[in-house]
C-alpha positions as CSV (number, residue, x, y, z in Angstrom):
1,M,0.0,0.0,0.0
2,D,2.9,2.4,0.7
3,K,4.2,1.9,-2.8
4,I,0.8,3.0,-4.2
5,K,0.9,6.1,-1.9
6,F,4.4,6.9,-3.0
7,G,3.3,6.5,-6.7
8,I,0.3,8.8,-6.1
9,A,2.7,11.3,-4.4
10,L,5.0,11.2,-7.4
11,L,2.1,11.6,-9.7
12,L,0.9,14.7,-7.8
13,M,4.3,16.2,-7.9
14,T,4.7,15.5,-11.6
15,T,1.3,17.0,-12.2
16,G,2.2,20.2,-10.4
17,I,5.4,20.5,-12.5
18,A,3.5,19.7,-15.7
19,G,0.9,22.4,-14.7
20,F,3.8,24.9,-14.5
21,Y,4.6,24.3,-18.2
22,Y,0.9,23.8,-19.3
23,L,0.0,27.2,-17.8
24,R,2.9,29.0,-19.6
25,D,0.6,31.8,-20.8
26,S,-0.7,32.4,-17.3
27,A,0.8,34.7,-14.6
28,M,3.9,33.5,-12.9
29,V,2.1,33.4,-9.6
30,I,-0.4,30.9,-10.9
31,R,2.4,28.7,-12.3
32,V,4.2,28.8,-9.0
33,I,1.0,28.0,-7.1
34,S,0.6,25.0,-9.4
35,V,4.0,23.6,-8.5
36,L,3.6,24.4,-4.8
37,S,0.2,22.8,-4.6
38,G,1.5,19.6,-6.4
39,F,4.4,19.5,-3.9
40,I,2.2,20.1,-0.9
41,L,-0.3,17.4,-2.0
42,A,2.5,15.0,-2.6
43,V,4.0,15.6,0.8
44,T,0.6,15.2,2.4
45,V,0.1,11.8,0.7
46,A,3.6,10.7,1.5
47,W,3.1,11.7,5.1
48,F,0.7,8.8,5.6
49,T,3.1,6.2,4.5
50,E,5.3,4.2,7.0
51,H,8.5,6.0,5.7
52,G,6.7,9.3,6.0
53,K,5.9,8.6,9.7
54,Q,9.5,7.5,10.3
55,F,10.8,10.7,8.6
56,Y,8.5,12.8,10.8
57,A,9.7,11.0,14.0
58,F,13.4,11.5,12.8
59,S,12.8,15.2,12.2
60,R,11.2,15.7,15.6
61,E,14.0,13.9,17.4
62,S,16.6,15.9,15.4
63,S,14.9,19.1,16.4
64,E,15.0,18.0,20.1
65,E,18.7,17.1,19.8
66,T,19.6,20.5,18.4
67,K,18.0,22.1,21.5
68,K,20.5,20.1,23.7
69,V,23.5,21.4,21.8
70,V,25.6,24.0,23.7
71,W,26.1,26.7,21.0
72,P,29.1,29.0,21.3
73,S,28.7,32.5,22.5
74,Q,29.1,35.5,20.2
75,K,32.5,36.2,21.6
76,E,33.7,32.6,21.0
77,T,32.3,32.7,17.5
78,I,34.1,35.9,16.6
79,Q,37.3,34.6,18.1
80,M,37.1,31.3,16.1
81,T,36.3,33.2,12.9
82,G,39.3,35.4,13.5
83,I,41.5,32.4,13.9
84,V,40.2,30.8,10.7
85,F,40.8,34.0,8.8
86,A,44.3,34.3,10.2
87,F,45.1,30.7,9.2
88,V,43.8,31.3,5.7
89,V,46.0,34.4,5.3
90,V,49.1,32.5,6.6
91,M,48.4,29.6,4.3
92,A,47.9,31.9,1.3
93,I,51.2,33.6,2.0
94,F,52.9,30.3,2.4
95,L,51.5,28.9,-0.8
96,W,52.4,32.1,-2.7
97,M,56.0,31.8,-1.4
98,V,56.2,28.1,-2.5
99,D,54.7,29.0,-5.9
100,A,57.0,31.9,-6.4
101,S,60.1,29.8,-5.4
102,L,59.1,27.0,-7.8
103,L,58.6,29.5,-10.6
104,L,62.1,31.0,-10.0
105,A,63.6,27.5,-9.9
106,V,61.9,26.5,-13.2
107,K,63.1,29.8,-14.8
108,Y,66.6,29.2,-13.5
109,L,66.6,25.6,-14.9
110,M,65.2,26.7,-18.2
111,E,68.0,29.3,-18.6
112,Q,70.6,26.7,-17.7
113,N,69.5,24.4,-20.4
114,G,68.8,27.1,-23.0
């Protein structure tokens, strides 16, 4: 039965997308409403499948877990961002120096052989 419901959901979504192209002479708002209504109906049908119920339970548990996370303060976030930017600048300078030295080495070797 779940496969039939998923098939109906897929058909509803496809119908919404097809409606977007079928209504090409209509206002863009109507075309977008066609896609959104197809998507909303498809999600509604898929909601009542076993996988839909499992996905809802997973989403609810994930939301609860994010509430348990200790998020960094604004000061910590700014400090870490500064450290990342400083590291990026140092790495950019280092890689530029390596690239420039390799370029000089290749130029030197090309003049020796030429």
